[in-house]
C-alpha positions in Angstrom: 3.9 114.4 12.6 7.6 113.7 12.1 7.2 111.3 15.0 4.5 109.5 13.2 5.9 109.1 10.3 9.0 107.7 11.8 7.1 105.6 13.9 4.8 104.2 10.6 8.5 104.0 9.1 9.8 101.8 11.6 6.5 99.7 11.8 6.8 99.2 7.6 10.2 97.8 8.2 9.4 95.3 11.3 6.8 93.8 9.3 8.9 93.4 6.3 11.9 92.1 8.4 9.1 89.4 9.8 7.7 88.5 6.4 11.2 87.8 4.9 12.2 85.6 8.2 8.3 83.3 7.8 9.1 83.1 4.2 12.6 82.1 4.5 11.2 79.3 7.0 8.6 78.4 4.7 10.8 77.6 1.9 13.6 75.7 3.8 10.6 73.8 5.7 9.5 72.9 2.0 13.0 71.9 1.1 13.3 69.6 3.6 9.9 68.1 3.0 10.8 67.3 -0.6 14.3 65.4 0.3 12.9 63.2 2.7 9.8 62.4 0.9 9.9 59.1 -1.0 9.8 59.0 -4.9 6.0 58.6 -6.1 4.8 58.4 -9.7 3.7 62.1 -9.7 7.2 63.1 -8.7 8.6 61.2 -11.4 6.5 62.7 -13.7 6.8 66.1 -12.8 10.7 65.7 -13.1 10.0 63.6 -16.8 8.3 66.3 -18.1 10.8 68.2 -19.2 12.0 67.9 -22.6 15.6 66.2 -22.8 17.6 67.3 -25.6 20.8 64.4 -25.4 22.1 62.3 -23.3 25.3 63.9 -21.9 26.3 61.0 -19.6 24.7 57.9 -20.7 24.1 56.5 -17.3 25.4 52.4 -18.6 28.4 51.0 -20.2 27.3 48.5 -22.3 30.0 47.4 -23.5 31.2 46.1 -20.0 28.4 44.0 -18.2 28.8 43.8 -14.0 27.5 40.4 -14.3 26.5 37.4 -16.4 24.1 34.6 -16.2 24.7 31.8 -18.7 21.1 30.2 -19.5 20.2 26.3 -20.0 19.3 25.2 -23.1 15.7 25.5 -22.7 16.2 29.2 -22.2 18.2 29.5 -25.9 15.7 31.2 -27.4 15.0 33.5 -24.3 12.0 36.3 -25.7 11.1 38.4 -22.5 12.5 39.5 -19.6 10.9 40.7 -16.2 11.6 41.1 -12.7 9.6 40.6 -9.5 8.5 43.1 -6.8 11.2 42.5 -4.7 13.9 42.6 -7.6 15.6 39.5 -6.6 13.9 37.2 -9.1 14.2 37.6 -13.1 10.9 36.1 -15.0 11.6 34.8 -18.5 9.8 33.3 -21.2 11.1 31.7 -24.4 9.2 32.4 -28.0 8.1 28.6 -28.2 6.8 26.8 -24.6 4.1 28.7 -22.5 6.3 28.1 -19.5 7.3 31.0 -17.2 11.1 31.0 -15.7 12.1 31.8 -12.4 15.8 32.6 -12.3 17.7 33.9 -9.3 19.2 37.3 -10.3 22.0 36.6 -8.2 23.0 32.9 -8.9 21.6 32.8 -12.4 19.6 29.5 -11.0 16.4 28.9 -12.7 14.3 28.4 -9.2 11.3 27.2 -10.9 9.8 26.4 -14.8 5.9 27.2 -14.6 3.5 26.6 -17.3 1.3 29.2 -18.2 -0.2 28.2 -21.3 0.0 26.2 -24.3 3.2 26.7 -26.8 3.1 29.6 -28.8 5.3 32.5 -29.7 5.8 34.4 -26.5 7.8 37.6 -26.6 7.5 39.9 -23.8 6.8 39.8 -19.8 5.9 42.1 -17.0 5.7 40.9 -13.1 3.4 43.8 -11.7 2.3 43.8 -8.3 1.3 39.8 -8.0 0.7 39.3 -11.2 2.5 38.5 -14.7 1.6 39.6 -18.1 2.9 38.2 -21.2 2.3 39.5 -24.7 2.1 36.7 -27.4 3.9 37.8 -31.2 -0.5 38.2 -32.1 -0.6 41.0 -29.1 -3.1 39.0 -27.0 -1.7 39.3 -23.6 -2.4 36.6 -21.1 -2.7 37.8 -16.9 -1.6 35.6 -15.2 -2.6 35.4 -11.2 -1.3 33.3 -8.1 1.4 32.0 -9.7 2.6 28.7 -9.2 -0.1 27.7 -7.0 -2.7 25.5 -7.0 -4.8 28.7 -7.8 -3.0 29.4 -10.6 -5.1 31.7 -13.1 -4.9 32.9 -16.7 -7.0 35.6 -18.1 -6.8 36.3 -21.8 -6.7 39.8 -23.6 -7.2 40.1 -27.4 -6.0 43.4 -29.1 -6.6 45.1 -32.4 -3.0 44.2 -33.9 -2.8 43.0 -37.7 -0.7 39.7 -38.7 2.1 42.7 -39.6 2.3 43.9 -36.6 4.6 41.3 -34.6 4.8 42.2 -31.3 7.9 41.9 -29.6 7.9 43.9 -26.7 6.4 44.4 -23.3 6.7 47.3 -20.8 5.6 48.7 -17.8 4.7 52.2 -17.7 4.0 52.9 -13.2 3.7 57.1 -14.1 0.6 56.3 -16.2 0.1 53.0 -14.8 -0.2 51.4 -18.3 1.4 48.6 -20.0 3.9 49.4 -23.3 3.7 47.1 -25.9 5.9 47.6 -28.8 5.8 46.2 -32.9 8.8 45.0 -34.5 6.5 45.1 -37.6 4.2 47.6 -38.8 2.1 50.0 -37.2 -1.8 49.3 -37.0 -4.1 49.0 -40.0 -4.2 52.2 -41.6 -0.6 53.9 -40.7 1.5 54.9 -43.3 4.2 53.3 -41.1 7.1 51.9 -43.6 9.6 54.1 -42.1 8.1 54.3 -38.7 7.3 51.7 -35.7 4.9 52.1 -33.1 4.8 51.4 -29.3 0.9 50.9 -28.1 -0.3 52.1 -24.3 -2.9 49.7 -22.4 -5.0 50.9 -19.5 -4.0 48.5 -16.4 -7.5 49.4 -14.9 -9.3 48.9 -18.2 -7.3 46.7 -20.0 -7.9 48.8 -22.9 -5.4 49.8 -25.8 -5.4 53.6 -27.6 -5.8 53.2 -30.9 -2.9 55.7 -31.5 0.7 54.9 -30.9 1.6 56.8 -27.5 5.2 56.7 -28.9 7.0 56.4 -32.4 10.3 55.9 -33.6 10.9 56.6 -37.0 13.7 56.8 -39.6 13.4 60.2 -40.0 13.9 61.1 -36.2 17.1 58.6 -36.0 18.6 60.6 -39.2 17.9 63.9 -37.8 19.3 62.6 -34.1 22.4 61.3 -36.1 22.6 64.6 -38.2 23.3 66.8 -34.6 24.8 64.1 -32.3 28.1 63.0 -34.5 30.3 62.6 -31.4 27.7 59.7 -30.5 30.0 56.3 -30.0 30.2 54.3 -32.7 28.6 57.0 -34.5 29.6 55.5 -38.2 28.4 52.0 -37.3 24.6 54.0 -36.5 24.7 55.3 -40.1 25.7 52.6 -41.7 22.3 50.9 -40.1 20.1 53.7 -40.8 21.4 54.4 -44.1 18.9 53.1 -46.3 16.0 55.6 -47.4 13.5 53.0 -48.2 13.9 51.2 -45.4 13.7 51.2 -41.6 16.6 48.4 -39.8 14.9 48.9 -36.8 12.5 46.2 -34.8 11.1 47.2 -30.8 12.4 43.7 -29.8 12.2 45.0 -25.6 11.0 48.0 -24.0 11.1 49.3 -20.8 10.7 52.3 -18.7 13.8 53.5 -16.4 12.6 53.6 -12.5 14.6 56.9 -12.0 14.3 59.5 -15.5 11.0 57.9 -16.3 12.2 57.8 -20.3 11.5 54.9 -22.5 14.8 52.4 -23.4 14.0 50.1 -26.3 16.4 47.0 -27.8 16.2 46.1 -31.5 17.7 42.8 -32.5 17.9 44.0 -35.7 20.8 46.4 -36.3 21.7 45.6 -32.5 20.7 49.2 -31.4 19.6 50.7 -28.3 16.8 53.7 -28.5 16.1 55.7 -25.5 13.2 58.0 -25.6 11.8 61.0 -23.6 8.6 61.3 -21.9 7.4 63.7 -25.2 8.8 60.8 -27.8 12.4 62.7 -28.6 15.5 60.5 -29.2 17.8 61.2 -26.2 20.0 58.5 -27.0 21.0 56.0 -29.4 23.6 53.5 -29.2 24.9 50.8 -31.2 24.9 47.4 -29.2 28.5 45.3 -29.7 27.7 41.6 -31.3 30.4 40.3 -29.0 28.4 40.7 -26.4 24.7 41.3 -27.2 24.4 38.3 -29.9 21.0 39.1 -30.2 19.1 41.6 -27.6 15.6 40.3 -27.0 14.5 41.4 -23.4 15.2 44.4 -21.3 14.4 45.4 -17.6 15.8 47.6 -14.6 15.1 47.1 -11.1 14.0 50.0 -8.4 17.3 50.9 -8.2 18.1 51.7 -12.4 20.2 48.7 -12.5 19.6 47.6 -15.8 19.5 43.8 -17.7 19.3 42.5 -21.0 19.0 39.2 -22.4 19.9 37.6 -25.3 18.7 34.7 -27.2 21.8 32.2 -28.1 22.2 32.2 -31.4 25.7 30.4 -31.8 25.4 29.4 -28.3 23.8 29.6 -25.0 21.1 32.8 -23.9 22.4 35.2 -21.7 21.3 37.7 -19.6 23.6 40.5 -19.0 23.2 43.2 -16.2 24.7 46.8 -16.2 25.4 49.1 -13.4 23.5 52.5 -12.9 26.0 54.8 -13.2 24.1 58.7 -12.6 27.4 60.7 -13.1 29.7 58.5 -15.4 31.3 60.4 -17.9 31.9 58.8 -21.6 35.0 58.9 -22.7 
């Protein structure tokens, strides 16, 4: 009887050891697969679904650009900035002419100037796959196929923005495969938006827009953030910008989605500030942009490695594009 129990105990222990061994091997294999897998939209979405509270180590030094492009006079009023699929060329529009400018990001040379439409107030541009999307201040988006070729084609998409919306920013969200449109003015009709700004989502498959904002930035949220993050750089200046109770000094002029974190970066030429939102629409960083560098920040875009580009209109001189290295381990002083 004791022999049988001993035998049973030995067999049970052996099975447990084998189970633990295979479990460990499976876990190691899974980890190896995860390390070797290339980033995808799904993986990125899983990563950024976490509700981050605050950027303890903001990955950019916006006071010290790594490079500067001084633009020709025809781009003094540069209003939108994009980047092509190779990461070699920046795409720009200005708010008077219906021309698309292709700029070598390394030399700063304008390689091509391509007519896509008549004169108009063009405010933002995104280059997705093989075509460009350009937004007008009215919210109309022009989809340009076969850019610079004899077969170049323009498709017009109209959306239900009001005249007071004053659209200024256009960004691409690869996680949801949508265009993000930011309004410098009021949100859509019916919204109590005096103290908030709306960012709307357009499905790229159907080119239809949600009637409610995908993201919002409100004066209340900004003030709450400032109350709990008083160690921010230029904190006193930020408080001064957002001090008025009945006025929201914030007008989104550019918008872009970070390729590594999925966070939403929004520039405002009014007040010269940068706001970063989490995917859950929480403010996770707020920064005052120094006018010595960011004279009038209008366009913003990232390359695939997280390198940041911000374009500025030339209020007192020529337009400029500044670039900033991605420093994920940067420590703020």
